[in-house]
C-alpha positions as a Markdown table, in Angstrom:
| # | Residue | x | y | z |
|---|---|---|---|---|
| 1 | Asp | -11.4 | 37.2 | 6.0 |
| 2 | Ala | -12.9 | 33.8 | 7.4 |
| 3 | Ala | -15.4 | 33.8 | 5.1 |
| 4 | Lys | -13.3 | 34.4 | 1.7 |
| 5 | Ile | -11.2 | 31.4 | 3.0 |
| 6 | Gln | -14.0 | 29.2 | 3.6 |
| 7 | Lys | -15.3 | 30.1 | -0.4 |
| 8 | Gln | -11.6 | 29.9 | -1.4 |
| 9 | Gln | -11.8 | 26.0 | -0.4 |
| 10 | Lys | -15.3 | 25.5 | -1.0 |
| 11 | Asp | -16.7 | 24.9 | 2.3 |
| 12 | Ser | -20.0 | 25.3 | 3.2 |
| 13 | Phe | -19.5 | 26.3 | 6.6 |
| 14 | Ile | -16.7 | 28.4 | 8.4 |
| 15 | Ala | -14.5 | 26.2 | 10.4 |
| 16 | Gln | -11.6 | 26.5 | 13.0 |
| 17 | Asp | -8.8 | 26.5 | 10.5 |
| 18 | His | -10.7 | 29.3 | 8.4 |
| 19 | Ile | -10.7 | 31.5 | 11.6 |
| 20 | Leu | -7.0 | 30.0 | 12.5 |
| 21 | Phe | -6.1 | 31.4 | 8.8 |
| 22 | Ala | -7.3 | 34.6 | 9.0 |
| 23 | Leu | -6.1 | 35.4 | 12.4 |
| 24 | Phe | -2.5 | 35.0 | 10.9 |
| 25 | Asn | -3.2 | 37.3 | 8.1 |
| 26 | Asp | -3.4 | 40.0 | 10.8 |
| 27 | Ser | -0.8 | 42.3 | 11.7 |
| 28 | Ser | -0.8 | 42.6 | 15.1 |
| 29 | Ile | -0.9 | 38.6 | 15.1 |
| 30 | Gln | 2.0 | 38.0 | 12.9 |
| 31 | Gln | 4.0 | 40.7 | 14.7 |
| 32 | Ile | 3.6 | 38.3 | 18.0 |
| 33 | Phe | 4.3 | 34.6 | 16.2 |
| 34 | Lys | 7.4 | 36.7 | 14.8 |
| 35 | Glu | 8.8 | 37.8 | 18.5 |
| 36 | Ala | 8.2 | 34.4 | 19.4 |
| 37 | Gln | 10.3 | 32.8 | 16.7 |
| 38 | Val | 7.0 | 30.6 | 15.2 |
| 39 | Asp | 6.7 | 30.0 | 11.6 |
| 40 | Ile | 3.4 | 30.7 | 11.1 |
| 41 | Glu | 3.7 | 29.3 | 7.1 |
| 42 | Ala | 4.7 | 25.9 | 9.4 |
| 43 | Ile | 1.8 | 26.0 | 11.4 |
| 44 | Lys | -0.5 | 26.6 | 7.9 |
| 45 | Gln | 1.3 | 23.9 | 6.3 |
| 46 | Gln | -0.1 | 21.6 | 9.2 |
| 47 | Ala | -3.6 | 22.5 | 9.7 |
| 48 | Leu | -4.0 | 21.7 | 5.6 |
| 49 | Glu | -2.6 | 18.6 | 6.2 |
| 50 | Leu | -4.5 | 17.6 | 8.9 |
| 51 | Arg | -7.7 | 18.7 | 7.0 |
| 52 | Gly | -6.4 | 16.6 | 3.9 |
| 53 | Asn | -9.3 | 16.7 | 1.5 |
| 54 | Thr | -11.8 | 16.6 | 3.5 |
| 55 | Arg | -14.9 | 19.6 | 3.0 |
| 56 | Ile | -16.8 | 21.8 | 5.8 |
| 57 | Asp | -20.4 | 20.6 | 4.7 |
| 58 | Ser | -21.8 | 20.9 | 8.1 |
| 59 | Arg | -21.5 | 22.3 | 11.2 |
| 60 | Gly | -20.3 | 19.8 | 12.9 |
| 61 | Ala | -17.9 | 18.6 | 10.7 |
| 62 | Asp | -14.6 | 19.5 | 11.8 |
| 63 | Thr | -14.8 | 18.0 | 15.0 |
| 64 | Asn | -14.7 | 14.5 | 13.7 |
| 65 | Thr | -13.1 | 12.8 | 16.3 |
| 66 | Pro | -10.0 | 11.2 | 15.0 |
| 67 | Leu | -9.9 | 7.7 | 13.3 |
| 68 | Glu | -8.1 | 5.3 | 15.6 |
| 69 | Tyr | -8.9 | 2.0 | 14.0 |
| 70 | Leu | -8.7 | 3.1 | 10.1 |
| 71 | Ser | -5.2 | 5.1 | 11.0 |
| 72 | Lys | -3.8 | 1.5 | 12.5 |
| 73 | Tyr | -5.8 | -0.6 | 10.0 |
| 74 | Ala | -5.8 | 1.1 | 6.9 |
| 75 | Ile | -4.3 | 3.4 | 4.1 |
| 76 | Asp | -5.6 | 6.6 | 3.0 |
| 77 | Met | -5.5 | 6.6 | -0.5 |
| 78 | Thr | -6.6 | 9.8 | -1.1 |
| 79 | Glu | -4.1 | 11.3 | 1.0 |
| 80 | Gln | -1.4 | 9.7 | -0.9 |
| 81 | Ala | -3.1 | 11.0 | -4.0 |
| 82 | Arg | -3.4 | 14.3 | -2.7 |
| 83 | Gln | 0.6 | 14.1 | -2.0 |
| 84 | Gly | 1.3 | 12.6 | -5.2 |
| 85 | Lys | 2.6 | 9.6 | -3.6 |
| 86 | Leu | 0.8 | 7.7 | -6.5 |
| 87 | Asp | 2.2 | 6.4 | -9.6 |
| 88 | Pro | 0.6 | 7.2 | -12.6 |
| 89 | Val | -2.5 | 5.1 | -14.1 |
| 90 | Ile | -2.1 | 4.2 | -17.6 |
| 91 | Gly | -4.9 | 2.3 | -19.7 |
| 92 | Arg | -7.2 | 1.2 | -16.8 |
| 93 | Glu | -9.6 | 4.6 | -17.9 |
| 94 | Glu | -12.6 | 1.8 | -18.7 |
| 95 | Glu | -12.5 | 0.3 | -15.4 |
| 96 | Ile | -11.8 | 3.0 | -13.5 |
| 97 | Arg | -15.5 | 5.0 | -14.8 |
| 98 | Ser | -16.7 | 1.3 | -14.1 |
| 99 | Thr | -15.8 | 1.0 | -11.1 |
| 100 | Ile | -17.1 | 4.9 | -10.0 |
| 101 | Arg | -20.0 | 4.4 | -11.6 |
| 102 | Val | -21.2 | 1.1 | -9.3 |
| 103 | Leu | -20.2 | 3.7 | -6.5 |
| 104 | Ala | -22.3 | 6.4 | -6.8 |
| 105 | Arg | -25.1 | 4.1 | -7.3 |
| 106 | Arg | -28.0 | 4.2 | -4.7 |
| 107 | Ile | -28.3 | 0.3 | -4.0 |
| 108 | Lys | -25.6 | -2.2 | -4.7 |
| 109 | Ser | -22.7 | 0.0 | -5.1 |
| 110 | Asn | -20.1 | -2.2 | -4.1 |
| 111 | Pro | -17.8 | -3.1 | -7.2 |
| 112 | Cys | -15.6 | -6.0 | -6.7 |
| 113 | Leu | -12.6 | -6.6 | -9.7 |
| 114 | Ile | -12.1 | -9.5 | -10.7 |
| 115 | Gly | -8.9 | -10.7 | -12.6 |
| 116 | Glu | -5.7 | -12.4 | -12.1 |
| 117 | Pro | -2.4 | -11.5 | -10.2 |
| 118 | Gly | -0.2 | -8.5 | -11.5 |
| 119 | Ile | -3.0 | -7.4 | -13.9 |
| 120 | Gly | -3.4 | -4.0 | -11.8 |
| 121 | Lys | -6.4 | -4.5 | -10.2 |
| 122 | Thr | -4.5 | -2.0 | -7.2 |
| 123 | Ala | -3.6 | 1.2 | -10.1 |
| 124 | Ile | -7.5 | 1.1 | -10.6 |
| 125 | Ile | -8.0 | 1.8 | -7.3 |
| 126 | Glu | -5.2 | 4.3 | -7.2 |
| 127 | Gly | -6.7 | 5.7 | -10.5 |
| 128 | Val | -9.8 | 5.8 | -8.4 |
| 129 | Ala | -8.7 | 7.9 | -5.2 |
| 130 | Gln | -7.0 | 10.1 | -8.0 |
| 131 | Arg | -10.1 | 11.3 | -9.7 |
| 132 | Ile | -11.7 | 12.0 | -6.1 |
| 133 | Ile | -8.8 | 14.2 | -5.2 |
| 134 | Asp | -9.6 | 15.9 | -8.8 |
| 135 | Asp | -13.2 | 15.8 | -8.3 |
| 136 | Asp | -13.8 | 14.3 | -11.4 |
| 137 | Val | -16.5 | 12.2 | -9.9 |
| 138 | Pro | -20.5 | 12.1 | -9.7 |
| 139 | Ile | -21.3 | 14.8 | -6.6 |
| 140 | Ile | -22.1 | 11.7 | -4.4 |
| 141 | Leu | -18.4 | 10.9 | -4.2 |
| 142 | Gln | -16.9 | 14.4 | -3.9 |
| 143 | Gly | -14.8 | 15.3 | -1.1 |
| 144 | Ala | -14.7 | 11.7 | -0.2 |
| 145 | Lys | -11.8 | 9.1 | 1.5 |
| 146 | Leu | -11.0 | 6.2 | -0.1 |
| 147 | Phe | -8.8 | 3.9 | 2.5 |
| 148 | Ser | -7.2 | 0.3 | 2.0 |
| 149 | Leu | -8.0 | -2.2 | 4.0 |
| 150 | Asp | -4.5 | -3.5 | 5.8 |
| 151 | Leu | -5.4 | -7.4 | 6.2 |
| 152 | Ala | -1.9 | -7.9 | 7.5 |
| 153 | Ala | -2.0 | -5.2 | 10.0 |
| 154 | Leu | -5.3 | -6.3 | 11.3 |
| 155 | Thr | -4.5 | -9.8 | 11.9 |
| 156 | Ala | -1.0 | -9.1 | 13.4 |
| 157 | Gly | -0.3 | -9.7 | 16.8 |
| 158 | Ala | -4.4 | -10.8 | 17.3 |
| 159 | Lys | -4.0 | -13.8 | 19.4 |
| 160 | Tyr | -7.8 | -14.3 | 20.4 |
| 161 | Lys | -10.5 | -14.7 | 18.1 |
| 162 | Gly | -12.4 | -11.9 | 19.7 |
| 163 | Asp | -9.0 | -9.4 | 19.0 |
| 164 | Phe | -9.5 | -9.4 | 15.0 |
| 165 | Glu | -13.3 | -9.5 | 15.4 |
| 166 | Glu | -13.2 | -6.2 | 17.6 |
| 167 | Arg | -10.4 | -3.9 | 15.2 |
| 168 | Phe | -12.7 | -4.9 | 12.2 |
| 169 | Lys | -16.0 | -3.8 | 13.8 |
| 170 | Gly | -13.9 | -0.2 | 15.0 |
| 171 | Val | -13.3 | 0.3 | 11.5 |
| 172 | Leu | -16.5 | -0.4 | 10.0 |
| 173 | Lys | -18.2 | 1.1 | 13.0 |
| 174 | Glu | -15.5 | 4.7 | 12.0 |
| 175 | Ile | -16.5 | 4.4 | 8.4 |
| 176 | Glu | -20.1 | 4.4 | 9.3 |
| 177 | Glu | -19.9 | 6.9 | 11.5 |
| 178 | Ser | -17.9 | 9.8 | 9.9 |
| 179 | Lys | -19.6 | 12.9 | 8.5 |
| 180 | Thr | -17.7 | 12.2 | 5.3 |
| 181 | Leu | -18.0 | 9.5 | 2.9 |
| 182 | Ile | -15.3 | 7.0 | 3.3 |
| 183 | Val | -15.1 | 4.3 | 0.6 |
| 184 | Leu | -13.3 | 1.0 | 2.0 |
| 185 | Phe | -11.3 | -1.0 | -0.6 |
| 186 | Ile | -10.5 | -4.7 | 0.5 |
| 187 | Asp | -7.6 | -6.5 | -1.7 |
| 188 | Glu | -8.0 | -10.5 | -1.8 |
| 189 | Ile | -11.6 | -9.7 | -0.1 |
| 190 | His | -11.9 | -13.6 | -0.3 |
| 191 | Met | -9.7 | -13.9 | 2.9 |
| 192 | Leu | -12.5 | -12.5 | 5.3 |
| 193 | Met | -15.0 | -15.4 | 4.3 |
| 194 | Gly | -14.3 | -18.4 | 6.4 |
| 195 | Asn | -16.0 | -20.9 | 8.7 |
| 196 | Gly | -19.3 | -20.2 | 7.9 |
| 197 | Lys | -20.9 | -17.6 | 11.2 |
| 198 | Asp | -17.7 | -16.8 | 12.3 |
| 199 | Asp | -16.1 | -15.1 | 9.6 |
| 200 | Ala | -15.3 | -11.8 | 9.2 |
| 201 | Ala | -17.8 | -11.8 | 5.9 |
| 202 | Asn | -21.1 | -12.0 | 8.2 |
| 203 | Ile | -19.4 | -9.3 | 10.3 |
| 204 | Leu | -19.3 | -6.6 | 6.9 |
| 205 | Lys | -23.0 | -8.3 | 5.7 |
| 206 | Pro | -25.0 | -6.0 | 7.9 |
| 207 | Ala | -23.4 | -3.0 | 6.9 |
| 208 | Leu | -23.9 | -4.1 | 3.5 |
| 209 | Ser | -27.3 | -4.7 | 3.4 |
| 210 | Arg | -28.0 | -1.6 | 5.0 |
| 211 | Gly | -26.5 | 0.5 | 2.8 |
| 212 | Gln | -24.2 | 2.4 | 5.1 |
| 213 | Leu | -21.0 | 0.9 | 3.6 |
| 214 | Lys | -19.4 | 1.3 | 0.0 |
| 215 | Val | -16.7 | -1.3 | -0.1 |
| 216 | Ile | -14.5 | -2.2 | -3.3 |
| 217 | Gly | -13.8 | -5.3 | -3.6 |
| 218 | Ala | -10.7 | -7.7 | -5.4 |
| 219 | Thr | -9.9 | -11.4 | -5.7 |
| 220 | Thr | -8.8 | -13.3 | -8.6 |
| 221 | Asn | -10.9 | -15.6 | -11.1 |
| 222 | Asn | -10.5 | -18.9 | -8.9 |
| 223 | Glu | -11.2 | -17.4 | -5.1 |
| 224 | Tyr | -14.4 | -15.9 | -7.1 |
| 225 | Arg | -15.6 | -18.5 | -8.4 |
| 226 | Ser | -14.5 | -21.0 | -5.4 |
| 227 | Ile | -15.1 | -19.1 | -2.6 |
| 228 | Val | -17.3 | -15.7 | -3.0 |
| 229 | Glu | -20.2 | -17.2 | -4.9 |
| 230 | Lys | -20.6 | -20.1 | -3.1 |
| 231 | Asp | -22.0 | -17.1 | -0.2 |
| 232 | Gly | -25.1 | -16.1 | -2.6 |
| 233 | Ala | -25.9 | -13.3 | 0.1 |
| 234 | Phe | -22.2 | -11.6 | 0.1 |
| 235 | Glu | -22.1 | -12.4 | -3.6 |
| 236 | Arg | -25.3 | -10.1 | -4.0 |
| 237 | Arg | -24.1 | -7.1 | -2.5 |
| 238 | Phe | -21.1 | -6.3 | -5.2 |
| 239 | Gln | -21.3 | -6.0 | -8.7 |
| 240 | Lys | -19.1 | -7.8 | -11.1 |
| 241 | Ile | -16.4 | -5.9 | -12.7 |
| 242 | Glu | -13.9 | -7.8 | -15.4 |
| 243 | Val | -10.3 | -6.9 | -15.2 |
| 244 | Ala | -8.3 | -8.3 | -18.2 |
| 245 | Glu | -4.7 | -9.0 | -18.5 |
| 246 | Pro | -3.1 | -6.2 | -21.0 |
| 247 | Ser | -1.8 | -6.7 | -24.1 |
| 248 | Val | 1.6 | -6.4 | -25.0 |
| 249 | Arg | 0.8 | -3.1 | -26.5 |
| 250 | Gln | -0.9 | -1.9 | -23.6 |
| 251 | Thr | 1.8 | -2.9 | -21.5 |
| 252 | Val | 4.6 | -0.4 | -23.9 |
| 253 | Ala | 2.3 | 2.4 | -23.1 |
| 254 | Ile | 2.2 | 1.5 | -18.9 |
| 255 | Leu | 5.7 | 1.4 | -19.1 |
| 256 | Arg | 6.2 | 4.8 | -20.8 |
| 257 | Gly | 3.5 | 6.5 | -18.4 |
| 258 | Leu | 6.2 | 5.0 | -15.5 |
| 259 | Gln | 9.5 | 5.8 | -17.3 |
| 260 | Pro | 10.2 | 9.0 | -15.4 |
| 261 | Lys | 9.7 | 7.5 | -12.0 |
| 262 | Tyr | 12.2 | 4.3 | -12.6 |
| 263 | Glu | 14.7 | 6.5 | -14.4 |
| 264 | Ile | 14.8 | 9.4 | -11.0 |
| 265 | His | 14.7 | 5.9 | -8.7 |
| 266 | His | 17.4 | 4.3 | -10.6 |
| 267 | Gly | 19.2 | 7.7 | -11.8 |
| 268 | Val | 19.5 | 5.8 | -15.2 |
| 269 | Arg | 18.0 | 6.8 | -18.6 |
| 270 | Ile | 15.6 | 4.0 | -20.2 |
| 271 | Leu | 15.6 | 3.8 | -23.6 |
| 272 | Asp | 12.1 | 3.5 | -25.7 |
| 273 | Ser | 13.4 | 0.1 | -27.4 |
| 274 | Ala | 14.2 | -1.3 | -23.8 |
| 275 | Leu | 10.8 | -1.3 | -22.5 |
| 276 | Val | 9.5 | -2.7 | -25.4 |
| 277 | Thr | 11.8 | -5.7 | -25.1 |
| 278 | Ala | 10.8 | -6.0 | -21.9 |
| 279 | Ala | 7.0 | -6.1 | -22.7 |
| 280 | Gln | 7.8 | -8.8 | -25.1 |
| 281 | Leu | 10.2 | -10.6 | -23.0 |
| 282 | Ala | 7.6 | -10.8 | -20.1 |
| 283 | Lys | 4.8 | -12.2 | -22.0 |
| 284 | Arg | 6.9 | -14.7 | -24.2 |
| 285 | Tyr | 9.5 | -16.6 | -21.5 |
| 286 | Leu | 7.0 | -15.4 | -18.3 |
| 287 | Pro | 4.2 | -16.8 | -19.0 |
| 288 | Tyr | 2.9 | -18.1 | -15.5 |
| 289 | Arg | 3.2 | -14.3 | -14.7 |
| 290 | Arg | 0.7 | -11.6 | -15.9 |
| 291 | Leu | 1.4 | -8.4 | -18.0 |
| 292 | Pro | 2.1 | -5.6 | -16.6 |
| 293 | Asp | 3.4 | -6.9 | -13.5 |
| 294 | Ser | 5.9 | -8.9 | -15.2 |
| 295 | Ala | 7.3 | -6.7 | -17.3 |
| 296 | Leu | 7.8 | -3.9 | -14.6 |
| 297 | Asp | 10.0 | -6.4 | -12.9 |
| 298 | Leu | 12.4 | -6.7 | -15.7 |
| 299 | Val | 12.6 | -3.3 | -16.0 |
| 300 | Asp | 12.7 | -2.7 | -12.2 |
| 301 | Ile | 15.5 | -5.2 | -11.3 |
| 302 | Ser | 17.4 | -4.6 | -14.5 |
| 303 | Cys | 17.8 | -0.9 | -14.1 |
| 304 | Ala | 19.5 | -2.1 | -10.8 |
| 305 | Gly | 21.9 | -4.3 | -12.1 |
C-alpha cells in the first residue's frame, strides 16, 4: 500500500507519511483508532499540510529540519497558492513567463521586476507561485517552494547590527541547505543596499555568485537607477524584467477577475459598469497613483461605504 501511495503522490522514494497512510488502511489499525476515539482523517489532513508541495526525490528528503528562520522571516507563497489564498492573476502572463524563464536558467537565474508602485509586481510573484503548484513550470522548478522575504519582520527587534545579519544569514543558509529548491522573493530589494561593505546585499552576493540561490527582486525604476545600478557586481547577478502599468482596458479585465472576491467579502453585487467607471476615474483623477492599485482601492472603498 505504501508503494501505491508513493506513486499516487509522484514521489521517487517511500516516505514516512506513505507508511503512515498505508497503516491507516489496515482494518485492525482502524479499529484501534476508533476505540481510542482518534480521528484518522484529521491526522491525514495534518500530515498533508506538513508535507505541503514537497516531493520526496531523495532518501533523506522527508527528514529535513524545520525551516526556523524562513518560517519567522518569510511567507511561503507556494503554500498560500496551494490553500487557495491568493487572488487570481489577470493580464500578466508575459511577465510571469519571463520570470519563470529566467529562474530556469543555469546561470544569471535571478529576475528583477522593475516598475512603479501599485502596478502589480507582487501579483506576478503570486502568479509564479500558482504555476509552481500547478506544475506549469520547467522540470527544474517543479516541486520548488517560493518564499517572500518579510523585511519588516527581519529588522523588527534587531537592536544591534549583528542581530539583522544573523537572521539574514540564517535565512540564506536554510535555503542553500534545503533539499527542496527554494526561490526567495525580495520586494524593494534596494532596501538591502546601504553603506558599502556593511550592507545586506554583500551578504547576498557570495550565494548569488556561487549559483546556490535563486532570488526574485522587485524595485521601482528610480531606486533601480539610483541605488542598484551603482553596485555593478550586484546588478550583474539579475536579469531586468520591465513591468509596465496596465491600460484602462487591462485594468477593467483585472477588476473583473477579482470581482467575485470583493462581492463575497463585502456581501454586495458589483455591476460591470461600476468596474469600468472605477478604472476610468482612477486613471483620470488619481494620476499620481498607478493602475490597477488605484482602481482596486476605489472599488474596495465604494463597497465598504
